[in-house]
PDB file of N, CA, C and O in Angstrom:
ATOM      1  N   MET A   1     108.762 152.082 144.236  1.00  0.00           N
ATOM      2  CA  MET A   1     108.313 151.156 145.258  1.00  0.00           C
ATOM      3  C   MET A   1     106.785 151.143 145.334  1.00  0.00           C
ATOM      4  O   MET A   1     106.183 150.073 145.423  1.00  0.00           O
ATOM      5  N   ILE A   2     106.150 152.319 145.301  1.00  0.00           N
ATOM      6  CA  ILE A   2     104.698 152.375 145.444  1.00  0.00           C
ATOM      7  C   ILE A   2     104.006 151.620 144.309  1.00  0.00           C
ATOM      8  O   ILE A   2     102.981 150.977 144.533  1.00  0.00           O
ATOM      9  N   ASP A   3     104.550 151.691 143.106  1.00  0.00           N
ATOM     10  CA  ASP A   3     103.939 150.982 141.982  1.00  0.00           C
ATOM     11  C   ASP A   3     103.934 149.471 142.216  1.00  0.00           C
ATOM     12  O   ASP A   3     102.944 148.797 141.931  1.00  0.00           O
ATOM     13  N   LYS A   4     105.043 148.946 142.736  1.00  0.00           N
ATOM     14  CA  LYS A   4     105.126 147.509 143.017  1.00  0.00           C
ATOM     15  C   LYS A   4     104.164 147.112 144.137  1.00  0.00           C
ATOM     16  O   LYS A   4     103.512 146.071 144.060  1.00  0.00           O
ATOM     17  N   ILE A   5     104.077 147.939 145.172  1.00  0.00           N
ATOM     18  CA  ILE A   5     103.166 147.639 146.282  1.00  0.00           C
ATOM     19  C   ILE A   5     101.723 147.599 145.791  1.00  0.00           C
ATOM     20  O   ILE A   5     100.974 146.684 146.135  1.00  0.00           O
ATOM     21  N   LEU A   6     101.332 148.586 144.988  1.00  0.00           N
ATOM     22  CA  LEU A   6      99.968 148.605 144.451  1.00  0.00           C
ATOM     23  C   LEU A   6      99.721 147.428 143.521  1.00  0.00           C
ATOM     24  O   LEU A   6      98.606 146.911 143.459  1.00  0.00           O
ATOM     25  N   GLU A   7     100.753 147.000 142.796  1.00  0.00           N
ATOM     26  CA  GLU A   7     100.632 145.841 141.914  1.00  0.00           C
ATOM     27  C   GLU A   7     100.479 144.549 142.719  1.00  0.00           C
ATOM     28  O   GLU A   7      99.667 143.691 142.372  1.00  0.00           O
ATOM     29  N   TRP A   8     101.255 144.415 143.785  1.00  0.00           N
ATOM     30  CA  TRP A   8     101.215 143.202 144.611  1.00  0.00           C
ATOM     31  C   TRP A   8      99.920 143.086 145.411  1.00  0.00           C
ATOM     32  O   TRP A   8      99.441 141.981 145.668  1.00  0.00           O
ATOM     33  N   TYR A   9      99.358 144.224 145.800  1.00  0.00           N
ATOM     34  CA  TYR A   9      98.162 144.236 146.650  1.00  0.00           C
ATOM     35  C   TYR A   9      97.062 145.079 146.011  1.00  0.00           C
ATOM     36  O   TYR A   9      96.680 146.109 146.566  1.00  0.00           O
ATOM     37  N   PRO A  10      96.546 144.663 144.858  1.00  0.00           N
ATOM     38  CA  PRO A  10      95.581 145.494 144.125  1.00  0.00           C
ATOM     39  C   PRO A  10      94.241 145.701 144.832  1.00  0.00           C
ATOM     40  O   PRO A  10      93.532 146.661 144.531  1.00  0.00           O
ATOM     41  N   HIS A  11      93.888 144.823 145.759  1.00  0.00           N
ATOM     42  CA  HIS A  11      92.586 144.923 146.411  1.00  0.00           C
ATOM     43  C   HIS A  11      92.663 145.523 147.815  1.00  0.00           C
ATOM     44  O   HIS A  11      91.653 145.602 148.514  1.00  0.00           O
ATOM     45  N   GLU A  12      93.847 145.941 148.220  1.00  0.00           N
ATOM     46  CA  GLU A  12      94.028 146.524 149.546  1.00  0.00           C
ATOM     47  C   GLU A  12      93.867 148.042 149.491  1.00  0.00           C
ATOM     48  O   GLU A  12      94.222 148.683 148.502  1.00  0.00           O
ATOM     49  N   GLU A  13      93.338 148.594 150.551  1.00  0.00           N
ATOM     50  CA  GLU A  13      93.274 150.049 150.690  1.00  0.00           C
ATOM     51  C   GLU A  13      94.632 150.509 151.206  1.00  0.00           C
ATOM     52  O   GLU A  13      95.041 150.152 152.310  1.00  0.00           O
ATOM     53  N   ILE A  14      95.321 151.301 150.402  1.00  0.00           N
ATOM     54  CA  ILE A  14      96.651 151.794 150.776  1.00  0.00           C
ATOM     55  C   ILE A  14      96.579 153.312 150.814  1.00  0.00           C
ATOM     56  O   ILE A  14      96.227 153.953 149.824  1.00  0.00           O
ATOM     57  N   LEU A  15      96.916 153.879 151.964  1.00  0.00           N
ATOM     58  CA  LEU A  15      96.897 155.327 152.135  1.00  0.00           C
ATOM     59  C   LEU A  15      98.321 155.854 151.995  1.00  0.00           C
ATOM     60  O   LEU A  15      99.223 155.423 152.714  1.00  0.00           O
ATOM     61  N   LYS A  16      98.518 156.787 151.068  1.00  0.00           N
ATOM     62  CA  LYS A  16      99.853 157.331 150.893  1.00  0.00           C
ATOM     63  C   LYS A  16      99.892 158.815 151.191  1.00  0.00           C
ATOM     64  O   LYS A  16      98.884 159.518 151.108  1.00  0.00           O
ATOM     65  N   CYS A  17     101.068 159.265 151.537  1.00  0.00           N
ATOM     66  CA  CYS A  17     101.307 160.675 151.829  1.00  0.00           C
ATOM     67  C   CYS A  17     101.763 161.338 150.535  1.00  0.00           C
ATOM     68  O   CYS A  17     102.859 161.072 150.042  1.00  0.00           O
ATOM     69  N   GLU A  18     100.921 162.192 149.999  1.00  0.00           N
ATOM     70  CA  GLU A  18     101.189 162.817 148.699  1.00  0.00           C
ATOM     71  C   GLU A  18     102.521 163.564 148.698  1.00  0.00           C
ATOM     72  O   GLU A  18     102.845 164.295 149.634  1.00  0.00           O
ATOM     73  N   GLY A  19     103.277 163.362 147.629  1.00  0.00           N
ATOM     74  CA  GLY A  19     104.546 164.051 147.455  1.00  0.00           C
ATOM     75  C   GLY A  19     105.744 163.331 148.049  1.00  0.00           C
ATOM     76  O   GLY A  19     106.873 163.810 147.944  1.00  0.00           O
ATOM     77  N   PHE A  20     105.507 162.181 148.674  1.00  0.00           N
ATOM     78  CA  PHE A  20     106.592 161.477 149.346  1.00  0.00           C
ATOM     79  C   PHE A  20     106.769 160.042 148.829  1.00  0.00           C
ATOM     80  O   PHE A  20     107.263 159.181 149.558  1.00  0.00           O
ATOM     81  N   ASP A  21     106.375 159.785 147.592  1.00  0.00           N
ATOM     82  CA  ASP A  21     106.507 158.433 147.031  1.00  0.00           C
ATOM     83  C   ASP A  21     107.948 157.936 147.076  1.00  0.00           C
ATOM     84  O   ASP A  21     108.185 156.750 147.306  1.00  0.00           O
ATOM     85  N   GLU A  22     108.905 158.825 146.859  1.00  0.00           N
ATOM     86  CA  GLU A  22     110.319 158.433 146.848  1.00  0.00           C
ATOM     87  C   GLU A  22     110.829 158.058 148.235  1.00  0.00           C
ATOM     88  O   GLU A  22     111.918 157.497 148.357  1.00  0.00           O
ATOM     89  N   ALA A  23     110.070 158.354 149.270  1.00  0.00           N
ATOM     90  CA  ALA A  23     110.481 158.047 150.641  1.00  0.00           C
ATOM     91  C   ALA A  23     109.888 156.730 151.141  1.00  0.00           C
ATOM     92  O   ALA A  23     110.176 156.317 152.264  1.00  0.00           O
ATOM     93  N   ILE A  24     109.071 156.069 150.332  1.00  0.00           N
ATOM     94  CA  ILE A  24     108.475 154.791 150.735  1.00  0.00           C
ATOM     95  C   ILE A  24     109.557 153.713 150.723  1.00  0.00           C
ATOM     96  O   ILE A  24     110.274 153.533 149.738  1.00  0.00           O
ATOM     97  N   ILE A  25     109.653 153.004 151.846  1.00  0.00           N
ATOM     98  CA  ILE A  25     110.653 151.933 151.938  1.00  0.00           C
ATOM     99  C   ILE A  25     110.018 150.556 152.131  1.00  0.00           C
ATOM    100  O   ILE A  25     110.726 149.551 152.179  1.00  0.00           O
ATOM    101  N   GLY A  26     108.700 150.504 152.241  1.00  0.00           N
ATOM    102  CA  GLY A  26     108.049 149.209 152.389  1.00  0.00           C
ATOM    103  C   GLY A  26     106.603 149.336 152.804  1.00  0.00           C
ATOM    104  O   GLY A  26     106.021 150.420 152.815  1.00  0.00           O
ATOM    105  N   VAL A  27     106.038 148.180 153.149  1.00  0.00           N
ATOM    106  CA  VAL A  27     104.651 148.101 153.599  1.00  0.00           C
ATOM    107  C   VAL A  27     104.587 147.078 154.727  1.00  0.00           C
ATOM    108  O   VAL A  27     105.225 146.027 154.659  1.00  0.00           O
ATOM    109  N   ALA A  28     103.824 147.386 155.749  1.00  0.00           N
ATOM    110  CA  ALA A  28     103.636 146.453 156.861  1.00  0.00           C
ATOM    111  C   ALA A  28     102.614 145.417 156.428  1.00  0.00           C
ATOM    112  O   ALA A  28     101.459 145.751 156.165  1.00  0.00           O
ATOM    113  N   ASP A  29     103.030 144.178 156.352  1.00  0.00           N
ATOM    114  CA  ASP A  29     102.133 143.149 155.812  1.00  0.00           C
ATOM    115  C   ASP A  29     100.977 142.804 156.739  1.00  0.00           C
ATOM    116  O   ASP A  29      99.997 142.207 156.293  1.00  0.00           O
ATOM    117  N   ASP A  30     101.063 143.158 158.004  1.00  0.00           N
ATOM    118  CA  ASP A  30      99.961 142.854 158.913  1.00  0.00           C
ATOM    119  C   ASP A  30      98.853 143.905 158.881  1.00  0.00           C
ATOM    120  O   ASP A  30      97.697 143.601 159.174  1.00  0.00           O
ATOM    121  N   SER A  31      99.206 145.141 158.524  1.00  0.00           N
ATOM    122  CA  SER A  31      98.220 146.224 158.534  1.00  0.00           C
ATOM    123  C   SER A  31      98.075 146.928 157.185  1.00  0.00           C
ATOM    124  O   SER A  31      97.187 147.762 157.006  1.00  0.00           O
ATOM    125  N   MET A  32      98.950 146.588 156.239  1.00  0.00           N
ATOM    126  CA  MET A  32      98.970 147.218 154.916  1.00  0.00           C
ATOM    127  C   MET A  32      99.171 148.733 155.013  1.00  0.00           C
ATOM    128  O   MET A  32      98.633 149.495 154.210  1.00  0.00           O
ATOM    129  N   ARG A  33      99.950 149.149 156.002  1.00  0.00           N
ATOM    130  CA  ARG A  33     100.312 150.564 156.143  1.00  0.00           C
ATOM    131  C   ARG A  33     101.661 150.774 155.470  1.00  0.00           C
ATOM    132  O   ARG A  33     102.580 149.975 155.645  1.00  0.00           O
ATOM    133  N   LEU A  34     101.777 151.852 154.699  1.00  0.00           N
ATOM    134  CA  LEU A  34     103.041 152.172 154.058  1.00  0.00           C
ATOM    135  C   LEU A  34     104.063 152.591 155.106  1.00  0.00           C
ATOM    136  O   LEU A  34     103.718 153.198 156.120  1.00  0.00           O
ATOM    137  N   ILE A  35     105.326 152.260 154.845  1.00  0.00           N
ATOM    138  CA  ILE A  35     106.425 152.639 155.722  1.00  0.00           C
ATOM    139  C   ILE A  35     107.288 153.642 154.968  1.00  0.00           C
ATOM    140  O   ILE A  35     107.747 153.383 153.856  1.00  0.00           O
ATOM    141  N   TYR A  36     107.497 154.793 155.601  1.00  0.00           N
ATOM    142  CA  TYR A  36     108.277 155.867 155.002  1.00  0.00           C
ATOM    143  C   TYR A  36     109.568 156.088 155.769  1.00  0.00           C
ATOM    144  O   TYR A  36     109.603 155.959 156.992  1.00  0.00           O
ATOM    145  N   SER A  37     110.621 156.418 155.052  1.00  0.00           N
ATOM    146  CA  SER A  37     111.890 156.813 155.638  1.00  0.00           C
ATOM    147  C   SER A  37     111.792 158.279 156.053  1.00  0.00           C
ATOM    148  O   SER A  37     111.538 159.149 155.220  1.00  0.00           O
ATOM    149  N   ILE A  38     111.992 158.548 157.333  1.00  0.00           N
ATOM    150  CA  ILE A  38     111.959 159.939 157.793  1.00  0.00           C
ATOM    151  C   ILE A  38     113.085 160.731 157.133  1.00  0.00           C
ATOM    152  O   ILE A  38     112.894 161.876 156.721  1.00  0.00           O
ATOM    153  N   LYS A  39     114.249 160.117 157.038  1.00  0.00           N
ATOM    154  CA  LYS A  39     115.397 160.790 156.418  1.00  0.00           C
ATOM    155  C   LYS A  39     115.058 161.233 154.992  1.00  0.00           C
ATOM    156  O   LYS A  39     115.344 162.367 154.606  1.00  0.00           O
ATOM    157  N   LYS A  40     114.451 160.341 154.217  1.00  0.00           N
ATOM    158  CA  LYS A  40     114.092 160.669 152.838  1.00  0.00           C
ATOM    159  C   LYS A  40     112.994 161.733 152.781  1.00  0.00           C
ATOM    160  O   LYS A  40     113.005 162.582 151.890  1.00  0.00           O
ATOM    161  N   CYS A  41     112.050 161.694 153.720  1.00  0.00           N
ATOM    162  CA  CYS A  41     111.005 162.725 153.771  1.00  0.00           C
ATOM    163  C   CYS A  41     111.617 164.098 154.004  1.00  0.00           C
ATOM    164  O   CYS A  41     111.245 165.071 153.348  1.00  0.00           O
ATOM    165  N   ILE A  42     112.559 164.173 154.941  1.00  0.00           N
ATOM    166  CA  ILE A  42     113.225 165.444 155.236  1.00  0.00           C
ATOM    167  C   ILE A  42     113.977 165.930 154.001  1.00  0.00           C
ATOM    168  O   ILE A  42     113.941 167.116 153.675  1.00  0.00           O
ATOM    169  N   GLU A  43     114.659 165.012 153.313  1.00  0.00           N
ATOM    170  CA  GLU A  43     115.392 165.387 152.096  1.00  0.00           C
ATOM    171  C   GLU A  43     114.446 165.947 151.037  1.00  0.00           C
ATOM    172  O   GLU A  43     114.784 166.913 150.353  1.00  0.00           O
ATOM    173  N   ILE A  44     113.284 165.356 150.900  1.00  0.00           N
ATOM    174  CA  ILE A  44     112.294 165.845 149.932  1.00  0.00           C
ATOM    175  C   ILE A  44     111.848 167.252 150.308  1.00  0.00           C
ATOM    176  O   ILE A  44     111.746 168.123 149.445  1.00  0.00           O
ATOM    177  N   LEU A  45     111.582 167.477 151.588  1.00  0.00           N
ATOM    178  CA  LEU A  45     111.157 168.804 152.034  1.00  0.00           C
ATOM    179  C   LEU A  45     112.266 169.846 151.876  1.00  0.00           C
ATOM    180  O   LEU A  45     111.987 171.029 151.681  1.00  0.00           O
ATOM    181  N   MET A  46     113.509 169.409 151.959  1.00  0.00           N
ATOM    182  CA  MET A  46     114.632 170.348 151.876  1.00  0.00           C
ATOM    183  C   MET A  46     114.848 170.910 150.475  1.00  0.00           C
ATOM    184  O   MET A  46     115.720 171.756 150.279  1.00  0.00           O
ATOM    185  N   VAL A  47     114.080 170.460 149.515  1.00  0.00           N
ATOM    186  CA  VAL A  47     114.127 171.066 148.186  1.00  0.00           C
ATOM    187  C   VAL A  47     113.637 172.515 148.285  1.00  0.00           C
ATOM    188  O   VAL A  47     114.130 173.392 147.576  1.00  0.00           O
ATOM    189  N   ASP A  48     112.658 172.759 149.174  1.00  0.00           N
ATOM    190  CA  ASP A  48     112.064 174.086 149.321  1.00  0.00           C
ATOM    191  C   ASP A  48     112.325 174.737 150.671  1.00  0.00           C
ATOM    192  O   ASP A  48     111.908 175.874 150.892  1.00  0.00           O
ATOM    193  N   MET A  49     113.010 174.040 151.582  1.00  0.00           N
ATOM    194  CA  MET A  49     113.220 174.547 152.944  1.00  0.00           C
ATOM    195  C   MET A  49     114.640 174.212 153.387  1.00  0.00           C
ATOM    196  O   MET A  49     115.302 173.350 152.809  1.00  0.00           O
ATOM    197  N   ASN A  50     115.093 174.913 154.424  1.00  0.00           N
ATOM    198  CA  ASN A  50     116.357 174.491 155.019  1.00  0.00           C
ATOM    199  C   ASN A  50     116.073 173.309 155.946  1.00  0.00           C
ATOM    200  O   ASN A  50     114.913 172.964 156.174  1.00  0.00           O
ATOM    201  N   GLU A  51     117.125 172.689 156.479  1.00  0.00           N
ATOM    202  CA  GLU A  51     116.949 171.464 157.263  1.00  0.00           C
ATOM    203  C   GLU A  51     116.087 171.683 158.502  1.00  0.00           C
ATOM    204  O   GLU A  51     115.222 170.862 158.809  1.00  0.00           O
ATOM    205  N   GLU A  52     116.313 172.773 159.206  1.00  0.00           N
ATOM    206  CA  GLU A  52     115.535 173.035 160.420  1.00  0.00           C
ATOM    207  C   GLU A  52     114.053 173.217 160.094  1.00  0.00           C
ATOM    208  O   GLU A  52     113.193 172.668 160.783  1.00  0.00           O
ATOM    209  N   GLU A  53     113.755 173.983 159.053  1.00  0.00           N
ATOM    210  CA  GLU A  53     112.360 174.182 158.645  1.00  0.00           C
ATOM    211  C   GLU A  53     111.721 172.871 158.202  1.00  0.00           C
ATOM    212  O   GLU A  53     110.563 172.601 158.517  1.00  0.00           O
ATOM    213  N   ALA A  54     112.478 172.061 157.472  1.00  0.00           N
ATOM    214  CA  ALA A  54     111.959 170.784 156.982  1.00  0.00           C
ATOM    215  C   ALA A  54     111.636 169.849 158.150  1.00  0.00           C
ATOM    216  O   ALA A  54     110.593 169.196 158.156  1.00  0.00           O
ATOM    217  N   MET A  55     112.521 169.789 159.123  1.00  0.00           N
ATOM    218  CA  MET A  55     112.290 168.923 160.280  1.00  0.00           C
ATOM    219  C   MET A  55     111.091 169.395 161.085  1.00  0.00           C
ATOM    220  O   MET A  55     110.273 168.587 161.524  1.00  0.00           O
ATOM    221  N   GLU A  56     110.987 170.703 161.279  1.00  0.00           N
ATOM    222  CA  GLU A  56     109.854 171.244 162.026  1.00  0.00           C
ATOM    223  C   GLU A  56     108.543 170.983 161.283  1.00  0.00           C
ATOM    224  O   GLU A  56     107.560 170.550 161.885  1.00  0.00           O
ATOM    225  N   PHE A  57     108.532 171.246 159.986  1.00  0.00           N
ATOM    226  CA  PHE A  57     107.326 171.018 159.190  1.00  0.00           C
ATOM    227  C   PHE A  57     106.923 169.546 159.237  1.00  0.00           C
ATOM    228  O   PHE A  57     105.753 169.224 159.446  1.00  0.00           O
ATOM    229  N   PHE A  58     107.892 168.657 159.041  1.00  0.00           N
ATOM    230  CA  PHE A  58     107.602 167.223 159.052  1.00  0.00           C
ATOM    231  C   PHE A  58     107.024 166.792 160.394  1.00  0.00           C
ATOM    232  O   PHE A  58     105.990 166.124 160.442  1.00  0.00           O
ATOM    233  N   ASN A  59     107.684 167.168 161.479  1.00  0.00           N
ATOM    234  CA  ASN A  59     107.254 166.724 162.808  1.00  0.00           C
ATOM    235  C   ASN A  59     105.881 167.252 163.211  1.00  0.00           C
ATOM    236  O   ASN A  59     105.113 166.536 163.854  1.00  0.00           O
ATOM    237  N   PHE A  60     105.561 168.483 162.846  1.00  0.00           N
ATOM    238  CA  PHE A  60     104.286 169.075 163.278  1.00  0.00           C
ATOM    239  C   PHE A  60     103.139 168.863 162.308  1.00  0.00           C
ATOM    240  O   PHE A  60     101.980 168.832 162.722  1.00  0.00           O
ATOM    241  N   ASN A  61     103.438 168.716 161.027  1.00  0.00           N
ATOM    242  CA  ASN A  61     102.370 168.639 160.028  1.00  0.00           C
ATOM    243  C   ASN A  61     102.179 167.273 159.388  1.00  0.00           C
ATOM    244  O   ASN A  61     101.113 166.988 158.842  1.00  0.00           O
ATOM    245  N   ILE A  62     103.183 166.441 159.449  1.00  0.00           N
ATOM    246  CA  ILE A  62     103.095 165.151 158.774  1.00  0.00           C
ATOM    247  C   ILE A  62     103.159 164.006 159.771  1.00  0.00           C
ATOM    248  O   ILE A  62     102.233 163.199 159.855  1.00  0.00           O
ATOM    249  N   ARG A  63     104.222 163.934 160.506  1.00  0.00           N
ATOM    250  CA  ARG A  63     104.450 162.812 161.418  1.00  0.00           C
ATOM    251  C   ARG A  63     103.360 162.677 162.482  1.00  0.00           C
ATOM    252  O   ARG A  63     102.975 161.561 162.831  1.00  0.00           O
ATOM    253  N   CYS A  64     102.870 163.775 162.988  1.00  0.00           N
ATOM    254  CA  CYS A  64     101.884 163.737 164.070  1.00  0.00           C
ATOM    255  C   CYS A  64     100.448 163.615 163.576  1.00  0.00           C
ATOM    256  O   CYS A  64      99.529 163.492 164.386  1.00  0.00           O
ATOM    257  N   ALA A  65     100.242 163.647 162.283  1.00  0.00           N
ATOM    258  CA  ALA A  65      98.885 163.570 161.740  1.00  0.00           C
ATOM    259  C   ALA A  65      98.368 162.138 161.811  1.00  0.00           C
ATOM    260  O   ALA A  65      99.022 161.209 161.339  1.00  0.00           O
ATOM    261  N   TYR A  66      97.201 161.969 162.397  1.00  0.00           N
ATOM    262  CA  TYR A  66      96.540 160.668 162.423  1.00  0.00           C
ATOM    263  C   TYR A  66      95.387 160.723 161.432  1.00  0.00           C
ATOM    264  O   TYR A  66      94.495 161.564 161.543  1.00  0.00           O
ATOM    265  N   VAL A  67      95.418 159.820 160.470  1.00  0.00           N
ATOM    266  CA  VAL A  67      94.376 159.814 159.443  1.00  0.00           C
ATOM    267  C   VAL A  67      93.651 158.471 159.392  1.00  0.00           C
ATOM    268  O   VAL A  67      93.182 158.043 158.337  1.00  0.00           O
ATOM    269  N   GLY A  68      93.570 157.826 160.526  1.00  0.00           N
ATOM    270  CA  GLY A  68      92.845 156.561 160.606  1.00  0.00           C
ATOM    271  C   GLY A  68      93.758 155.353 160.693  1.00  0.00           C
ATOM    272  O   GLY A  68      94.970 155.474 160.871  1.00  0.00           O
ATOM    273  N   GLU A  69      93.147 154.188 160.563  1.00  0.00           N
ATOM    274  CA  GLU A  69      93.867 152.924 160.711  1.00  0.00           C
ATOM    275  C   GLU A  69      95.014 152.754 159.726  1.00  0.00           C
ATOM    276  O   GLU A  69      95.959 152.017 160.006  1.00  0.00           O
ATOM    277  N   LYS A  70      94.952 153.402 158.610  1.00  0.00           N
ATOM    278  CA  LYS A  70      95.977 153.266 157.571  1.00  0.00           C
ATOM    279  C   LYS A  70      97.024 154.378 157.620  1.00  0.00           C
ATOM    280  O   LYS A  70      97.773 154.575 156.664  1.00  0.00           O
ATOM    281  N   THR A  71      97.072 155.109 158.751  1.00  0.00           N
ATOM    282  CA  THR A  71      98.093 156.147 158.904  1.00  0.00           C
ATOM    283  C   THR A  71      99.462 155.525 158.651  1.00  0.00           C
ATOM    284  O   THR A  71      99.776 154.480 159.221  1.00  0.00           O
ATOM    285  N   PRO A  72     100.285 156.151 157.803  1.00  0.00           N
ATOM    286  CA  PRO A  72     101.593 155.591 157.498  1.00  0.00           C
ATOM    287  C   PRO A  72     102.476 155.408 158.743  1.00  0.00           C
ATOM    288  O   PRO A  72     102.266 156.037 159.780  1.00  0.00           O
ATOM    289  N   ILE A  73     103.458 154.536 158.599  1.00  0.00           N
ATOM    290  CA  ILE A  73     104.465 154.295 159.614  1.00  0.00           C
ATOM    291  C   ILE A  73     105.706 155.089 159.236  1.00  0.00           C
ATOM    292  O   ILE A  73     106.152 155.041 158.089  1.00  0.00           O
ATOM    293  N   TRP A  74     106.262 155.814 160.192  1.00  0.00           N
ATOM    294  CA  TRP A  74     107.437 156.644 159.964  1.00  0.00           C
ATOM    295  C   TRP A  74     108.652 155.953 160.570  1.00  0.00           C
ATOM    296  O   TRP A  74     108.712 155.758 161.784  1.00  0.00           O
ATOM    297  N   CYS A  75     109.621 155.582 159.733  1.00  0.00           N
ATOM    298  CA  CYS A  75     110.799 154.834 160.161  1.00  0.00           C
ATOM    299  C   CYS A  75     111.971 155.786 160.386  1.00  0.00           C
ATOM    300  O   CYS A  75     112.362 156.527 159.485  1.00  0.00           O
ATOM    301  N   ILE A  76     112.533 155.757 161.613  1.00  0.00           N
ATOM    302  CA  ILE A  76     113.731 156.533 161.914  1.00  0.00           C
ATOM    303  C   ILE A  76     114.903 155.759 161.352  1.00  0.00           C
ATOM    304  O   ILE A  76     115.221 154.675 161.839  1.00  0.00           O
ATOM    305  N   ASP A  77     115.550 156.302 160.330  1.00  0.00           N
ATOM    306  CA  ASP A  77     116.594 155.561 159.625  1.00  0.00           C
ATOM    307  C   ASP A  77     117.822 156.415 159.337  1.00  0.00           C
ATOM    308  O   ASP A  77     118.517 156.183 158.348  1.00  0.00           O
ATOM    309  N   ASP A  78     118.093 157.391 160.181  1.00  0.00           N
ATOM    310  CA  ASP A  78     119.212 158.290 159.900  1.00  0.00           C
ATOM    311  C   ASP A  78     120.412 158.051 160.810  1.00  0.00           C
ATOM    312  O   ASP A  78     121.136 158.990 161.140  1.00  0.00           O
ATOM    313  N   PHE A  79     120.626 156.820 161.212  1.00  0.00           N
ATOM    314  CA  PHE A  79     121.746 156.507 162.105  1.00  0.00           C
ATOM    315  C   PHE A  79     123.028 156.319 161.327  1.00  0.00           C
ATOM    316  O   PHE A  79     124.074 156.050 161.917  1.00  0.00           O
TER     317      PHE A  79
END
């Protein structure tokens, strides 16, 4: 997905969260912020952690981090 987004918008500044390319589910066309699946992010973290550790790490170290106007959007998609 990230390759297509970068191809479609070659002149846009796109900020990505390293190690989570497989969790990208889209881009907000009004702000050019990447949209990530929280469920997929947790699954990626669970390669090295159990579910509780992955959720805690994600919520405290990734989801709450503000890195400017291009901070990614986190989509709750585990219903």
